[in-house]
N, C-alpha and C positions, 0 to 999 in steps of 0.2 A: 545135658545141653546147658549152655551158658544162660545167665539171666540177662534180660534186656531192661534197662532203665529208661523210662520215657519221662521227659520233663514237660509238663503242661497238662492241666486237667480241663481244657476246653474240648470242643467237639472234635478237633483234629487229633489231639493227643489221646482222647478216649477211643476214637475210632481206630487209631493206630494200635493201641493196647489190645483192643478187641480182636483186630485182625491177627495180631501176633499170638494171642492166646488160642485162637482157632487153629493156628498152625503148630501148636504144641509148645510154644515158648513159655517160660516163667518170666513174669513181668513185675517190675516195680514202677508205679506211677507216682511221680512227685509233683505236688501242686502247692504253690505259694499260699493260696487262700485256704481258709478253713472249710470251704465248701466247693464242690465241683461246679464247673460251668456257670460261675456267678459273675463273669465279666463279659467278654465279647459274645459268648455263646448264650447269654441269658435271654435276650429278647430281640433277636434279629428279625428280618423280614418275614420269615416263615415260608417263603417260596423255595421249592426245589425245582429250579428253573434250568433244566439240563441243556436246552437248545439255545438259550439266551445268555451266552457266556462270553460275549465279545469284550475285550479289555476296554477300560476307560480310555487308555491311550490310543488315539486314532487321529487321522488327518483332520485338521480343522478344529480340534478340541481346544487348543490353546486360545485361538481367536474367539471361539464360542464362549470360553470361560471368561474372557474379558467382559463380554456383555453380561454374563451372569453376575459378575462381581459388582455391578452397578445396581442390582436389584436387592431389595431387602429380603425377599423370599427366595433368593437364589438357591438352586440345588447344590451349588459349590461355593465354599468360602475358603479363602486363603489368608492366613496371617503369617507373614514372614518373620522368622526368628533369627537371632544370632546363633545359628545352629548349622554347622557344616554338614551334618547328616541330612538335614532338610534340603539344603541347597544342592547337595549331590543327588538326592533322590529326585528333586524337581528337574534337574538338568538331564538325568537319564530318562525321566518321563517324557520330556519334550522330544528327546531323540527317538523315543519309541512311537511318537505321534506321526507315523507315516503309514500310508495305506498298505504297502507291501509288508512292513513289519507287523502291522495290526492283523493282517490276514494270516500270517504265519503263526502268531501267538493265539489267535482265535481258534485255529485248527487244533493246536495243542490242547487248549482248554476244552474244546468240544469232545475230543477223544477221551480226556480224563473224565468229563462230566457224564458221558454215556457209559463209561466203565463204572462210575460211581452209582448210576441208576441201577445197573445190573447187579452190582454188589449188594446194594441195599435190598433189592428184591430177593436176592438169595438169602440174606440174613433174616428177612421177614418170613420167607417160606420154609427154609431149612431149620432155622433156630426158633421160629415162633416169636420173633422180636416184635413187640407191639406196645400199645399204650402211650403213643406219643402223637396222637391226633393226625396220623397219616391219612391222606386221601389223594386219589388220582382224579382231580376235579377239572383239570385243564387250565391253561393260562391265556388271558386275553391281553394283548398289547393294544391299548385304546388311544385314539387320536382325537384331539380337539379341533384341529384345522384340516381343511381339505388338502392343503399342500403337504402336510405331514402324512396324511392318510395315503395320498397318491405315492409318496416316496416309499411308505411301508409296504404297500401292495405290490410295488415293482421290485422289491428287494426281499422276497420271502427266503427264509433260511431253508425250508424244506417244503416245496410246493406240493408234494404228494400227501403231506399230513396236515398242512395248515389251511384254514378256511378264511377267506376275506369276507368280512361282514359289514354291511352298511348300517345306518342308525336303526332302521326297523328290524334288521336281523339281530342287532344287539339286544333289543327288548325281548325278542323271541328266545335268545340264548339264556338270558337271566332277567327276570322281571325287575330285579333291583336296579337295573341299568336304565329304567324308564325315565328317571329324573336326571340322569347323568349327562353332562354337556359334551358328549362324544359324537362325532360325525361318522365314525366307523372304527374297525379294529381288525386285528389278525388273531385268530384263535388256534391254539395248539392243544389238542385234546388230551395228550398223554403226559402233560406236565403235572407236578404234584405239589402238595403243601404238607407241612408237619411242624410240630413244636420242637425247636432245637433243644431247648433246656430239658424238656421231658425225655427227648431222645437220649441225651447225655445221661440222665438219671437211670434210664433203662439199661444202657450199656454198663454203667457202674454196678448195677444190681447183678447183671450177668457175670461181670468180671469177678465180683466178690464170691458169687456162688460157684465159680469155676474151680476154686482152690489153687489157681495158678497166678493170681495177681494180688499184690499188696498195694493198698492205697495209702500213700504217705501225704496227709493233708496238713496245711499250715506249716509247710517246710520250704520257705523261699530259698532258692539256690542263689548264692552270692558270687560263686566263682567256679569255673571248671579247672581242675588241677591236671595238667598234662605232664607226662614224662616221655621224652623223646617223641615218638609218633603215635602215642596213645593217650587217651584220657584215663587217668588212674582213679580219680575220685571227684565227687561233688563237695563243695564247701557249703554247708547248711548252717549259717550262723557260726557258732563256735564248735561245730562238729563236722566230721567228714563221713561221706558215704561212698565206699568203694564201688566201682562199676566195672562190669565186664564188657557189655555192649551198651551204647548210649544213643538215644534218639532225642534231638532237640526240637521241641514243638511248643515253645513258650510264647507264641504270638509275637506281638510287637516288642516284647521284652527280650526276645532271643538275641537281638543285636548287641545288647549289653553283656551277653555271655560269650561273645565271640573270642576265639583264641587267636594267637599270632598266625598270620597267613590265611585267616578265614574271614573274608568280607561278607557281611550279610546285608544286602540292599533292601532292608525292610523298614517301612515307616508307617506310623499309625494314621489312619484316616477315620475321623470320628463320624459315626452315624447315629441316627435317632430313631426311636419308635414310640408309638402309643399302642397300648393294649386295652381296648374298650369292650365292656360287656355287651353282649347281644341278648336282648330280652324278647319276650313274646310279641311285643308291638313293633319290633324293629324289622327292617328288610335288608339284611346283610347279603351281599352277593355270594353265591355258592362257588362261582369260578374265581380264581385269583386274577387280579388286575394289575397291570402296570400302566400308569398314566404317563404316556410317552413324553409329553411336553413338560409336565411338572416334575417328572422323575420321582414319583411316589408309587409305592406298591401297597396293595391291599390283599390280605389273605385271611380267610375265616378259619379259625382253629377251634373247632367244637363251638362253645358258646361265647367265643371272644373274636373280635376283629383286630388283627394286627395291621397297623399302618406304619410304614417305615420309609425314611427318606434321608436326604442330605449327605454331603461329603464335606467335612471340615478338615482342612490341612492346617492345623493350628498347634502342632507340637504335641507334647505329652499331657496336655491339660484334659483330664477326664471329667471335668465338671459338666453337669447338665445345664445347657444354655436355655433359660426359660423363654427367651425371645424366639429361638429357632423352633421350639416345641409349640409355642403359641401360633406361629406362622403355619406349621404343619397341621395343627388342629383346625385352624380356620379354613385351609384349603380342603381338608377332608370333609368338613361340614358343607362347604360349597359344592363339592363333587358328589358325595353320597350322603345327603343330609339325614336320611332315616335309617342308615345302616347300623348304627350302634349308639350307645350312650357316651358320647365323646367327653361329656363333663366328668365322668367317673373313670376316665382312662388313666392307666398307670404309665408314667413317663420313664423313659430309659435312654441312656446314651452309652455307646460302646466304641472301643478302639479297634478298628479292623486292620490287621497287619498286612500291608500291601507291598508288593514289589512294583517297580516302575512299569514293567511290561504287563503286569496283571497275571503272569504265569507263576504259580507257586514253585518253591524250591523243594524238590523231593530227590535227594541224591546222597551218595557217599561223599566223604571229605578226604582231605589229605591225612587226617588222623584215622588210623586203621580201624578203630572201633567206634567212630562217631558218624551218625547219619543225620540228615536234616529233613524235616517235614513241616514247612512253614511258609508264610507269605501268601495266604489264600484270599486276602482282601475281603470283599463283601460276599464271596462265594464259598466261605468256609463250610457251611452246612451242606451246600450242594455237592462239593467236591470231597468231603471228608471221608466217606466210605471207600471211594476209589483210591484216594490218597493213602489211606491206611493199608489197603491191600497191596498197592505198589511198594510201599515202604517194607512191608513184611516180605515181599518177594526179593527185595534187595538183600535181605539178611540171610537168605537161604544158603 
């Protein structure tokens, strides 16, 4: 059997490698950094939110975004660049902001998300994959205003499995919500949380133990070398690595490796998180929470609380913005003041590789031995297991 080379050591690349090894392939995993899952997959939101996968692109979002841009604590920030890739991405995003298009894309995402949930369950049960703070604790979408609450209760994703809760019900669901400024919420019991970075490390351990996977770390790919309709080799600085089959899963850096005739509409959306310790005196929520109006998520991961928010369309600047994190810390303290020690929180920013439609690219290409698995945006962890399985099936 031919070897498969996977470019990218984040959660999608690792899940792809794991799915391939499970099907009997020999795999080379090439990662630019010296450590795995140390960029976008390091400290994301922690929610495995399988039923809440609607794309960002929807009717009314461009107008709503104009209002957000006037706020200092806006969930969305846009900094226009002299960058044709950014302008093309924004134009395609605006074109996708139509109700009919959003519904079609949301249906695709939901199908992939539910497959991903099933795949992860199978890996956990059949392979004994554990040790990454996984819990099925349910997800609460919480509303601050009666108007938003009424809209939420009238547009349930799955009325058979979702519960509509008023303010008193919320306190009964989780005592930590007693001080929270929410008037109501929608609770979905079978949603999950887990630590993405620890999940990646567990996958890497299994890959190494399999005897079927080589991890090539600290090897940035500078170019794909194509001959006719095949990729012959990867350029790794001053050396070349021959490839037989190749999967490109390098996040937002994938676009820089595109070959002639291969357009990759992927652009980085920067997100932020705080990871705050939970001590004996704290009251962290056991359920995961999405603050609907503020667009902030909260997920307890063992003895830590992960708080994540923000979408910055600012180009390829990976720097941690102290002002954005200070705003998020303030909002978290106002919302769940006793949930964790926010003063000791570890700060993080990561670049989420997004397509304009929100739907990832999982497909073969015009090059006979090149496949793509990229563009998962903020849903990389949620969709990774299913995406890996889909990619592995394409190679059969």
